[in-house]
C-alpha positions in Angstrom: -14.9 13.6 19.6 -11.4 15.1 19.0 -11.1 18.5 17.4 -9.4 18.2 14.0 -7.5 21.4 14.4 -6.1 20.0 17.7 -5.1 16.8 16.0 -3.2 18.7 13.3 -1.2 20.9 15.8 1.6 18.4 15.7 2.5 19.3 12.1 2.7 23.1 12.9 6.5 23.1 12.8 6.3 21.7 9.2 3.4 23.8 7.9 2.6 27.4 8.7 -0.3 28.2 11.1 -2.3 29.4 8.1 -1.9 26.2 6.1 -2.7 24.1 9.2 -5.9 26.1 9.6 -6.8 25.6 6.0 -6.1 21.9 6.2 -8.3 21.6 9.2 -11.2 23.3 7.4 -10.7 21.0 4.3 -10.5 17.9 6.4 -13.7 18.8 8.3 -15.5 19.4 4.9 -14.3 16.1 3.5 -15.6 14.3 6.6 -19.0 16.0 6.2 -19.6 16.2 2.5 -21.5 14.0 0.0 -20.7 13.7 -3.7 -17.4 14.1 -5.4 -14.5 15.4 -3.4 -13.3 18.3 -5.6 -12.1 21.7 -4.7 -15.5 23.2 -5.5 -17.3 20.5 -3.5 -15.0 21.1 -0.5 -15.6 24.8 -0.5 -19.4 24.3 -0.5 -19.1 22.3 2.7 -16.2 24.1 4.4 -18.4 27.0 5.8 -16.9 30.2 7.1 -13.2 30.5 6.4 -13.2 27.8 3.7 -14.0 29.7 0.5 -13.1 28.4 -2.9 -10.1 30.8 -3.0 -8.9 29.5 0.3 -9.1 25.9 -0.9 -7.2 26.9 -4.1 -4.4 28.5 -2.0 -4.0 25.3 0.0 -3.9 23.1 -3.1 -1.3 25.4 -4.8 1.0 25.5 -1.8 4.2 23.4 -1.9 3.8 21.0 1.1 6.5 18.5 2.4 4.0 15.6 2.6 6.5 12.9 3.7 7.3 15.0 6.8 3.6 15.7 7.4 2.8 12.0 7.2 5.6 10.9 9.4 5.0 13.6 12.1 1.3 12.8 12.3 2.1 9.0 12.5 4.6 9.6 15.2 2.2 11.7 17.3 -1.0 9.8 17.0 -0.5 6.3 15.5 3.0 5.1 16.4 3.8 2.4 19.1 7.6 2.6 19.6 7.5 -1.0 21.1 5.4 -2.4 18.2 6.5 -4.6 15.3 6.4 -2.9 11.9 7.4 -3.5 8.3 7.2 -1.6 5.1 5.0 -2.4 2.1 4.9 -0.8 -1.3 2.4 -0.9 -4.1 1.3 1.0 -7.2 -2.2 2.3 -7.7 -3.7 3.4 -11.0 -6.4 6.1 -11.3 -8.2 6.3 -14.6 -8.2 9.8 -16.1 -9.4 11.3 -19.4 -8.2 14.4 -21.1 -4.7 15.3 -22.3 -3.4 18.0 -19.9 -3.1 16.1 -16.6 0.5 16.0 -15.3 2.0 12.5 -15.7 -1.0 11.2 -17.8 0.0 8.0 -19.5 -1.1 4.4 -20.2 -0.7 2.1 -17.2 -1.8 -1.4 -16.5 -4.8 -1.6 -14.2 -5.0 -4.9 -12.3 -8.6 -4.2 -11.5 -9.6 -3.8 -15.1 -7.0 -6.3 -16.3 -5.9 -4.1 -19.2 -3.8 -1.0 -20.0 -5.9 2.2 -19.5 -5.3 5.9 -19.9 -4.5 7.0 -16.3 -2.1 8.3 -13.8 -0.2 6.1 -11.4 1.1 6.6 -7.9 3.5 4.5 -5.8 2.9 4.4 -2.1 5.0 3.2 0.9 3.1 2.3 4.0 4.1 1.1 7.4 2.2 -2.0 8.6 1.6 -2.6 12.3 1.7 -6.4 12.9 -0.2 -6.0 16.2 -2.9 -3.6 15.0 -3.1 -5.4 11.6 -3.4 -2.1 9.8 -1.4 -0.1 7.2 -0.5 3.6 7.5 0.5 5.5 4.3 3.7 7.4 4.8 4.9 8.4 1.3 3.1 8.9 -2.0 4.7 9.8 -5.3 3.3 10.0 -8.7 4.8 7.7 -11.4 6.0 9.9 -14.2 7.8 8.0 -16.9 10.5 9.6 -19.1 10.6 9.3 -22.9 13.6 6.9 -22.5 11.7 4.7 -20.1 8.7 4.5 -22.6 11.1 3.7 -25.4 12.7 0.9 -23.4 9.3 -0.5 -22.5 8.2 -0.6 -26.2 11.5 -2.3 -27.1 11.0 -5.0 -24.5 7.4 -5.6 -25.7 8.6 -6.0 -29.3 11.3 -8.4 -28.2 8.7 -10.5 -26.4 6.4 -10.6 -29.4 9.3 -11.5 -31.7 10.3 -14.3 -29.4 6.7 -15.7 -29.4 6.5 -15.6 -33.2 9.9 -17.2 -33.6 9.7 -20.9 -34.6 13.4 -21.6 -34.5 14.4 -23.7 -31.5 17.1 -22.3 -29.2 20.2 -24.4 -29.1 20.8 -26.4 -25.9 23.6 -25.5 -23.6 25.6 -22.4 -22.9 26.3 -20.0 -25.8 29.9 -20.1 -27.0 32.1 -17.4 -25.6 29.7 -16.4 -22.8 31.2 -15.4 -19.4 30.1 -15.8 -15.8 28.3 -12.7 -14.5 28.0 -11.5 -11.0 24.3 -11.7 -10.2 24.7 -9.3 -7.3 25.8 -6.5 -9.6 22.6 -5.7 -11.4 21.4 -2.8 -13.5 18.3 -1.4 -11.9 15.4 -0.3 -14.1 14.1 3.2 -13.8 11.1 1.8 -11.8 13.4 0.1 -9.3 15.6 3.1 -9.0 12.6 5.3 -8.3 11.3 2.9 -5.6 14.8 2.5 -4.1 15.1 6.3 -3.7 11.7 6.4 -2.0 12.6 3.6 0.4 16.0 5.2 1.4 14.4 8.6 2.1 11.6 7.0 4.2 14.1 4.9 6.2 16.0 8.0 7.0 12.9 9.6 8.4 11.9 6.5 10.4 15.5 5.9 11.7 14.9 7.1 15.3 11.2 6.2 15.4 10.7 2.5 14.7 12.8 -0.4 13.6 12.1 -1.7 10.1 13.8 -4.9 8.7 11.5 -6.1 5.9 9.9 -4.7 2.8 6.9 -6.6 1.3 6.2 -6.3 -2.4 3.8 -8.1 -4.7 4.7 -10.8 -7.2 5.7 -8.2 -9.8 8.9 -7.8 -7.8 9.6 -11.5 -7.3 12.9 -11.3 -9.2 16.6 -10.9 -8.6 16.8 -7.3 -9.6 14.2 -6.3 -7.1 15.8 -8.4 -4.4 19.2 -6.7 -4.9 17.5 -3.3 -4.9 15.9 -4.0 -1.5 19.2 -5.5 -0.1 21.0 -2.3 -1.1 18.5 -0.4 1.1 19.5 -2.5 4.1 16.2 -4.4 4.2 15.0 -8.0 3.4 12.5 -8.6 0.7 9.3 -10.6 1.1 7.5 -11.4 -2.1 6.0 -14.1 -4.3 7.5 -16.3 -7.0 5.7 -17.8 -10.0 3.8 -21.0 -9.2 6.0 -22.8 -11.7 9.3 -21.4 -10.7 12.3 -23.7 -11.3 13.5 -24.0 -7.8 16.3 -26.4 -6.7 17.1 -27.9 -3.3 20.6 -27.2 -1.9 22.9 -30.1 -2.8 23.9 -32.0 0.3 25.7 -35.0 -1.2 29.3 -35.9 -1.6 31.5 -33.4 -3.4 34.2 -34.2 -6.0 37.8 -33.8 -4.8 38.6 -31.7 -7.8 36.7 -29.1 -9.8 33.9 -26.7 -8.9 31.7 -27.6 -5.9 28.1 -28.7 -6.8 25.5 -26.5 -5.2 22.2 -27.3 -7.1 20.4 -30.4 -5.9 17.2 -31.9 -7.3 14.8 -29.7 -9.1 11.5 -29.3 -7.2 8.4 -31.4 -8.1 5.6 -29.4 -6.5 3.3 -32.5 -6.3 6.1 -34.6 -4.6 7.9 -32.4 -2.2 9.9 -34.4 0.4 8.2 -34.7 3.8 11.2 -33.5 5.7 10.3 -30.0 4.5 6.7 -30.3 5.6 5.8 -28.0 8.5 2.0 -27.9 8.6 -0.7 -30.3 7.2 -4.4 -29.8 7.6 -7.7 -30.9 5.9 -10.9 -28.9 5.7 -13.7 -30.7 3.9 -12.2 -32.0 0.6 -9.3 -29.6 0.6 -5.9 -30.7 2.0 -3.5 -27.9 2.7 0.2 -28.4 3.1 2.9 -25.9 4.0 6.6 -26.5 3.3 9.6 -24.4 4.1 13.1 -24.8 2.9 16.2 -22.9 1.8 16.2 -23.2 -2.0 18.1 -22.0 -5.0 17.0 -20.4 -8.2 19.4 -20.0 -11.1 18.3 -16.3 -11.7 18.9 -15.3 -8.0 22.3 -14.5 -6.5 21.7 -16.0 -3.1 19.7 -18.8 -1.4 16.0 -18.0 -0.7 13.9 -18.8 2.3 10.9 -20.3 0.4 7.5 -21.2 1.8 5.3 -23.3 -0.5 1.6 -23.6 0.2 -0.1 -26.4 -1.7 -3.9 -27.2 -1.8 -5.2 -30.5 -3.2 -8.8 -31.4 -3.8 -9.0 -35.0 -2.5 -12.0 -35.9 -4.7 -10.9 -34.4 -8.0 -7.1 -34.3 -7.4 -7.1 -30.7 -8.5 -3.8 -29.1 -7.3 -2.6 -25.5 -6.8 0.4 -24.0 -5.1 1.7 -20.5 -4.0 5.4 -19.8 -3.6 6.4 -17.1 -1.1 10.0 -16.2 -0.4 12.2 -14.0 1.6 15.9 -13.1 1.6 15.9 -13.3 5.4 16.9 -17.0 5.9 16.0 -16.9 9.6 12.4 -15.8 9.2 9.8 -18.4 10.2 7.2 -19.6 7.8 4.4 -18.1 10.0 5.9 -14.7 9.7 6.5 -14.9 5.9 2.8 -15.9 5.4 1.6 -13.3 7.9 3.7 -10.4 6.5 2.7 -11.2 2.9 -0.9 -11.5 3.9 -0.7 -8.1 5.7 0.8 -6.6 2.5 -2.8 -6.5 1.2 -3.7 -3.8 3.9 -2.2 -1.2 1.5 -5.0 -2.1 -1.0 -7.5 -1.2 1.7 -5.8 2.2 2.0 -6.2 2.7 -1.8 -9.9 1.6 -1.6 -10.7 4.0 1.2 -8.9 6.9 -0.5 -10.9 6.2 -3.7 -14.2 5.6 -2.0 -14.2 8.3 0.6 -11.4 10.8 0.2 -11.4 11.8 -3.5 -8.5 9.8 -5.0 -10.6 9.3 -8.1 -12.5 12.7 -8.0 -9.8 15.3 -8.3 -10.0 17.8 -11.2 -6.5 19.2 -10.8 -4.2 18.9 -13.8 -1.0 20.8 -12.8 1.8 19.2 -10.9 1.6 20.9 -7.5 -2.2 20.9 -7.1 -2.3 17.3 -8.3 0.4 16.2 -5.9 -1.5 17.8 -3.0 -4.8 16.1 -4.1 -3.1 12.7 -4.2 -1.3 13.1 -0.9 -4.3 14.6 0.9 -6.6 11.7 0.0 -4.0 9.2 1.5 -3.4 11.5 4.5 -7.2 11.4 5.2 -6.9 7.6 5.5 -4.6 8.1 8.6 -6.6 11.0 10.0 -9.8 8.9 9.8 -8.2 6.0 11.6 -7.4 8.4 14.6 -10.9 9.7 14.6 -12.4 6.2 14.3 -10.3 5.0 17.3 -12.0 7.6 19.5 -15.4 7.1 17.9 -15.4 3.3 18.5 -15.0 3.8 22.2 -18.7 4.5 22.3 -19.7 2.8 19.0 -17.5 -0.3 18.6 -19.0 -1.5 15.3 -18.7 1.8 13.5 -16.8 2.3 10.2 -15.9 5.3 8.0 -19.5 5.6 6.7 -20.7 6.0 10.3 -18.0 8.5 11.0 -18.9 10.6 8.0 -22.6 10.4 9.0 -21.7 11.8 12.4 -19.8 14.7 11.0 -22.5 15.4 8.4 -25.1 15.4 11.2 -22.9 17.9 13.1 -22.9 20.1 10.0 -26.6 20.0 9.6 -27.1 20.5 13.4 -24.8 23.6 13.3 -26.6 25.2 10.4 -30.0 24.5 11.9 -29.1 26.2 15.2 -28.1 29.3 13.3 -31.6 29.6 12.0 -33.4 29.3 15.3 -34.7 32.5 16.8 -33.9 31.2 20.3 -31.4 28.4 21.1 -32.7 25.5 23.1 -31.4 24.6 26.6 -27.8 23.1 26.5 -29.1 19.9 28.0 -31.1 19.3 24.9 -28.2 19.8 22.5 -26.8 16.3 22.8 -30.2 14.6 22.7 -31.1 16.4 19.5 -27.8 15.8 17.9 -27.7 12.1 18.8 -31.2 11.7 17.3 -30.0 13.4 14.0 -26.8 11.5 13.8 -28.5 8.1 14.1 -30.4 8.6 10.8 -27.3 8.4 8.7 -25.4 5.7 10.5 -25.0 2.3 8.9 -24.7 0.5 12.2 -27.3 1.0 15.0 -26.4 3.6 17.6 -27.1 2.1 21.0 -25.3 4.7 23.0 -25.6 8.4 23.6 -23.8 10.6 21.0 -22.4 14.0 21.9 -21.9 16.8 19.4 -18.3 17.5 18.3 
């Protein structure tokens, strides 16, 4: 197994030797420990040189995490010849109390309601070949008072619109003027994400080539599309299943007057076969995939749309999913593949919550809280490097097996200290392999050596 301190030597130009040593101790403790990942819990498992005061000093240090993430990725995870794209998503962590920095009410998709919590937005780089996401930048979402007031105003406007019984007049309002849909006013949320993307692209400039950014259906609108285009990337996202899409008009044009660009409005149950690219049937479910350049009245430019429809041949139940990209040359396979791989960032959040303390921290001030959030996502990358080496001898192993291994190493080390006479070195690996096998989820069929 690789030594953690040796793995972290690559970030020494960014962090001091002292901070790298502290980080190594903390990472070793997080790999070994059980229970909640708090500063007190870490100090109890860190051993010599990892006292509670040492852990406190690390969490109160100002650390340039984006540079740490990128340097570690470049050294241990990057394939310069590989295919990568960016993904972004927000994660909500429920939190009680009143003093935590950035504490607010955010919508939790998991709970399907607004909860008292903090929120983070993460940018990750997804490897198409490895099918895995690597977090590179994590920032806490802190909403200003103006942003909160604007959100309340929008909510009241929506509620008033629902209660209104008066029917809107048909046609265009008198005196209205054409507006340039490319020139949009970005919301504070989009401005925050745009700043993150631009900073991250500057770091990745000489490392890997990135052309696409995948975001979930919340960003399937023109404002988000223009924000991504301003960053020099193409957006991949999802539209509503009932979006009013139009085919590009390809008929005869009038000799005078404006040129017609909107063709027939789409009927999702009767899409022309000329746009059909794949058709398959599995059991009673028929799946069809269509691809076409289409127009939407709210978007400034044509969209590369991929429509996936599923029909139950017995009950005639119908459902569809609309994916799109601003890259008109992108094939339907890549659009589907990229959007599917977007979900890898959710696995990053799951691992950070389940194993690395994203939901366990007790910090309330800005700097310690920022370090706790970033450390939990950094451990996701570090564990992937350790797993890669661990799976050479234990192919089916996961993070639970890795943690069982390091926990066994901790018990083994403490037990040896208590022995009046150390056993022969040849017995070390046999004893350790036997201890480690107790905590592993998957059966250990090969010889394990101590770290």
